[in-house]
C-alpha positions as CSV (number, residue, x, y, z in Angstrom):
1,M,-14.2,3.1,-0.9
2,Q,-15.2,0.8,-3.9
3,R,-18.8,2.7,-3.8
4,A,-17.0,6.2,-3.9
5,V,-14.7,5.3,-6.7
6,D,-17.7,3.8,-8.5
7,M,-20.0,6.7,-8.0
8,A,-17.2,9.3,-9.1
9,S,-16.3,7.7,-12.3
10,T,-20.0,7.0,-13.4
11,S,-21.1,10.7,-12.6
12,V,-19.8,11.7,-15.9
13,F,-22.7,10.2,-17.7
14,H,-25.0,13.2,-16.5
15,L,-22.6,15.4,-18.5
16,D,-23.9,16.9,-21.8
17,R,-20.9,16.4,-24.1
18,R,-22.4,19.2,-26.2
19,K,-21.5,21.8,-23.5
20,F,-18.0,21.6,-23.3
21,S,-15.2,22.4,-26.0
22,Q,-12.8,20.0,-23.9
23,F,-14.9,17.2,-22.8
24,G,-12.2,15.0,-21.6
25,D,-10.7,17.6,-19.2
26,E,-14.2,18.4,-17.8
27,V,-14.7,14.4,-17.2
28,V,-11.7,14.3,-14.9
29,D,-12.7,17.7,-13.4
30,H,-16.2,16.4,-12.7
31,S,-15.0,13.0,-11.4
32,E,-12.5,14.5,-9.1
33,D,-14.8,17.0,-7.6
34,A,-17.5,14.0,-7.0
35,L,-14.7,11.9,-5.7
36,Q,-13.8,14.3,-3.3
37,G,-17.4,14.8,-1.9
38,L,-17.7,11.0,-1.5
39,V,-14.4,10.8,0.5
40,A,-15.7,13.2,2.8
41,G,-18.4,10.7,3.8
42,L,-16.0,7.9,4.4
43,P,-15.3,6.8,8.0
44,D,-12.4,8.7,9.7
45,R,-10.6,5.3,10.3
46,I,-10.2,5.1,6.3
47,R,-10.2,8.6,5.5
48,K,-7.2,9.5,7.6
49,H,-5.1,6.9,5.9
50,L,-5.8,7.6,2.5
51,T,-2.4,7.8,0.3
52,E,-4.0,8.1,-3.0
53,Q,-7.1,9.9,-4.1
54,A,-7.1,10.6,-7.9
55,C,-9.4,10.7,-11.4
56,E,-7.6,10.7,-14.5
57,N,-7.8,10.0,-18.2
58,V,-6.1,6.7,-19.2
59,S,-6.3,4.9,-22.6
60,T,-6.7,1.4,-23.1
61,G,-6.4,-0.2,-26.6
62,G,-7.4,3.0,-28.2
63,V,-10.4,3.8,-25.6
64,T,-10.0,6.6,-23.4
65,L,-11.4,5.9,-20.0
66,V,-11.7,8.1,-16.7
67,E,-10.4,6.0,-13.9
68,C,-10.8,6.9,-10.2
69,R,-8.8,5.4,-7.4
70,L,-8.4,5.4,-3.7
71,R,-5.5,3.7,-1.5
72,A,-5.4,3.7,2.1
73,V,-2.3,2.4,4.0
74,S,-2.1,2.0,7.6
75,E,-0.2,-0.2,10.3
76,E,-3.4,-0.2,12.8
77,P,-6.5,-2.2,11.7
78,F,-9.2,-0.5,9.6
79,L,-12.1,-2.3,11.6
80,P,-12.2,-3.2,15.3
81,Q,-10.5,-6.3,16.2
82,L,-10.9,-8.8,19.1
83,N,-7.8,-9.9,20.8
84,L,-7.9,-13.8,21.4
85,G,-4.8,-14.0,23.4
86,F,-2.3,-16.7,22.0
87,L,-4.5,-17.0,18.8
88,G,-3.8,-13.3,18.0
89,R,-6.2,-10.8,16.7
90,F,-9.4,-11.6,14.9
91,P,-10.5,-11.0,12.0
92,P,-7.1,-10.6,10.4
93,Q,-6.8,-7.4,8.2
94,P,-4.7,-6.2,5.3
95,Q,-2.4,-3.0,5.7
96,E,-3.4,-1.7,2.7
97,L,-7.0,-1.1,0.8
98,S,-7.5,-0.1,-2.6
99,A,-10.4,0.7,-4.9
100,R,-10.6,1.4,-8.6
101,A,-13.3,2.2,-11.3
102,A,-13.0,3.1,-14.9
103,V,-15.7,4.0,-17.4
104,A,-15.4,4.9,-21.2
105,F,-16.9,8.1,-21.9
């Protein structure tokens, strides 16, 4: 998930700013398209539990960033586990996974 948001947010560095009158909007559209394609490559056990998949412009201290986020929530484990009887299931896993990446453009 982290690799997907990293690649989606940094994909904007390949855009030529001179070709777009509304570059900020193009950055978000391009990042969202990239994230959608990258999410398609995630394993089903994660993809089917995604509750958030977004890229948007955010401002921090006067700097505009494109931020991409993924969030998955599930009651069932994301990875296979062993049942160790009275010791419980191993390895322990969270019920929520999230990944976030942002770049200035």
